C-alpha positions as CSV (number, residue, x, y, z in Angstrom):
1,X,36.7,0.7,24.9
2,X,34.0,3.4,23.7
3,X,37.1,6.8,24.4
4,X,38.8,4.7,21.6
5,X,35.8,4.4,19.0
6,X,35.2,7.9,19.1
7,X,38.9,9.4,17.8
8,X,38.4,9.9,14.2
9,X,41.3,8.3,12.3
10,X,42.9,10.4,9.8
11,X,43.3,9.3,6.8
12,X,47.5,9.7,4.7
13,X,48.0,10.3,2.0
14,X,48.1,7.7,-0.6
15,X,45.4,5.8,0.6
16,X,42.6,4.9,-0.3
17,X,38.8,3.7,1.9
18,X,35.9,2.2,0.7
19,X,32.9,1.1,2.7
20,X,31.1,-1.9,0.2
21,X,28.0,-3.1,0.9
22,X,27.5,-5.5,4.5
23,X,29.6,-3.4,5.8
24,X,33.6,-4.6,4.1
25,X,35.7,-2.0,4.6
26,X,38.6,-2.4,2.1
27,X,41.9,-0.2,2.5
28,X,44.2,0.1,0.0
29,X,48.3,1.6,0.5
30,X,51.2,1.6,-1.1
31,X,52.4,-1.7,0.8
32,X,48.8,-3.2,-0.7
33,X,45.7,-3.6,0.0
34,X,43.7,-4.8,3.4
35,X,39.7,-5.7,3.8
36,X,37.9,-5.7,7.5
37,X,34.5,-7.1,8.0
38,X,32.9,-4.1,10.6
39,X,29.8,-5.5,12.3
40,X,26.4,-4.8,10.9
41,X,25.2,-2.3,14.3
42,X,28.4,-0.3,13.6
43,X,28.3,2.3,11.7
44,X,31.3,3.7,8.9
45,X,31.8,7.2,7.6
46,X,34.3,8.0,5.2
47,X,34.0,11.6,4.7
48,X,37.4,13.9,2.9
49,X,40.4,12.2,4.9
50,X,38.5,11.3,8.5
51,X,36.7,8.1,9.1
52,X,34.4,8.0,11.8
53,X,32.5,5.3,13.6
54,X,29.0,5.4,15.1
55,X,27.1,2.8,17.3
56,X,23.5,2.5,17.5
57,X,22.9,2.5,21.8
58,X,25.2,2.7,24.9
59,X,24.7,-1.8,25.5
60,X,28.2,-2.6,26.7
61,X,28.3,-5.0,23.5
62,X,28.3,-1.9,21.0
63,X,30.3,-0.1,23.1
64,X,33.2,-2.6,23.0
65,X,32.2,-3.1,18.8
66,X,32.7,0.6,18.6
67,X,36.3,0.7,19.9
68,X,37.2,-3.0,18.3
69,X,36.0,-2.1,15.2
70,X,38.1,1.3,14.8
71,X,41.0,0.0,16.5
72,X,41.3,-2.8,13.9
73,X,40.6,-0.4,10.4
74,X,43.0,1.9,12.3
75,X,45.4,-1.1,12.1
76,X,45.1,-2.1,8.7
77,X,45.6,1.9,7.6
78,X,48.8,2.0,9.1
79,X,50.1,-1.6,8.0
80,X,49.3,-0.8,4.5
81,X,51.2,2.8,4.6
82,X,54.4,1.7,7.1
83,X,54.1,-1.9,7.7
84,X,54.5,-4.3,11.2
85,X,57.8,-6.1,12.7
86,X,58.0,-9.2,15.3
87,X,61.7,-10.6,16.0
88,X,62.1,-13.5,17.9
89,X,65.0,-14.7,19.4
90,X,66.1,-19.0,19.8
91,X,68.0,-18.8,23.0
92,X,69.9,-22.5,23.9
93,X,72.8,-24.4,23.0
94,X,72.5,-25.4,19.2
95,X,69.5,-23.3,18.5
96,X,70.4,-22.5,14.5
97,X,67.5,-21.2,11.9
98,X,67.5,-20.8,8.6
99,X,65.3,-19.9,5.9
100,X,64.7,-20.7,2.6
101,X,62.3,-18.3,0.7
102,X,59.4,-18.5,2.9
103,X,60.4,-22.0,4.4
104,X,61.7,-21.7,8.1
105,X,64.4,-24.8,9.3
106,X,64.1,-24.9,13.2
107,X,66.4,-26.7,15.0
108,X,65.7,-26.7,18.8
109,X,67.2,-29.1,20.5
110,X,64.7,-31.7,19.4
111,X,65.8,-35.0,17.7
112,X,64.7,-33.8,14.3
113,X,64.5,-30.1,13.0
114,X,61.3,-28.9,12.4
115,X,60.3,-27.4,8.7
116,X,57.6,-24.5,9.0
117,X,56.1,-23.0,5.9
118,X,55.7,-19.1,6.8
119,X,52.2,-17.5,5.1
120,X,53.3,-15.9,1.4
121,X,52.0,-12.1,2.6
122,X,54.9,-12.6,5.4
123,X,58.2,-11.8,4.5
124,X,60.6,-14.1,7.2
125,X,64.8,-13.2,7.2
126,X,67.0,-15.2,8.9
127,X,69.7,-14.2,11.6
128,X,73.1,-15.6,13.1
129,X,76.2,-14.0,13.7
130,X,79.3,-15.2,15.4
131,X,78.4,-14.8,19.7
132,X,75.2,-14.2,19.2
133,X,71.7,-15.6,19.4
134,X,70.1,-16.4,16.0
135,X,66.7,-14.1,15.6
136,X,64.1,-14.7,12.8
137,X,62.2,-11.4,11.7
138,X,58.4,-11.4,10.4
139,X,57.8,-8.9,8.1
140,X,54.3,-7.8,6.7
141,X,50.9,-5.6,6.8
142,X,48.2,-8.0,8.4
143,X,49.1,-7.2,12.1
144,X,46.4,-10.2,13.3
145,X,48.6,-12.5,10.7
146,X,52.2,-11.7,12.0
147,X,50.6,-12.0,15.8
148,X,49.6,-15.3,15.0
149,X,52.9,-16.9,12.9
150,X,55.0,-15.5,15.1
151,X,52.7,-17.3,18.6
152,X,52.9,-20.0,16.9
153,X,56.2,-20.2,16.3
154,X,57.1,-19.4,20.5
155,X,55.0,-21.8,21.1
156,X,56.8,-24.6,19.2
157,X,59.9,-24.4,22.1
158,X,58.4,-22.1,24.9
159,X,60.6,-20.1,27.4
160,X,61.4,-22.1,30.1
161,X,61.9,-20.4,33.7
162,X,64.9,-22.4,35.1
163,X,67.1,-21.2,32.4
164,X,64.9,-19.2,29.9
165,X,65.8,-21.7,27.0
166,X,63.5,-21.6,23.9
167,X,62.2,-18.8,21.3
168,X,61.0,-15.5,22.9
169,X,60.0,-12.0,21.3
170,X,63.0,-9.5,21.1
171,X,63.0,-7.6,24.7
172,X,60.5,-10.3,26.1
173,X,61.0,-10.8,29.8
174,X,61.0,-14.1,31.2
175,X,61.0,-14.2,34.7
176,X,63.4,-17.3,36.1
177,X,62.6,-19.9,39.0
178,X,65.2,-20.8,41.7
179,X,66.7,-24.5,41.2
180,X,66.9,-27.3,43.6
181,X,69.9,-25.6,45.7
182,X,68.3,-22.3,46.1
183,X,65.7,-24.3,48.2
184,X,68.7,-25.5,50.9
């Protein structure tokens, strides 16, 4: 990861970055504001329109932290400028998704519907066209939060390996297993 840590980050226009006490990096942009606490051993320098990260030694831990925090701050900058989006697809007979505000109502083949409350920092949209699988779209500026919520939604009904039914990311490939009949 040290090669990633050595790269400088170019600050785009309209983004302000401040490094506060206790190594808290605050990134403000047109879409919002995000904060990231950086390990005390890693130094963060903001010069003109560049950010550089430094480490005290070449220990494995310092090399790992060097690349980690550089990548985290880079994703904060991308989040406040462009934002992030994840799409989930519901595959199965009778699987439905509807939302009212940030509350998802999912019908995933269980005896009851699942009511899932999405954090207020994210925007959620559902789309259901005739002949197509329902799609849930999550949008926001925090990459970690979007990934966590998408993983929780996928965990409600993981794609099973025989028919492929369940909640999966759009474009995810699920390896299917042969059934009993193929064994003869």
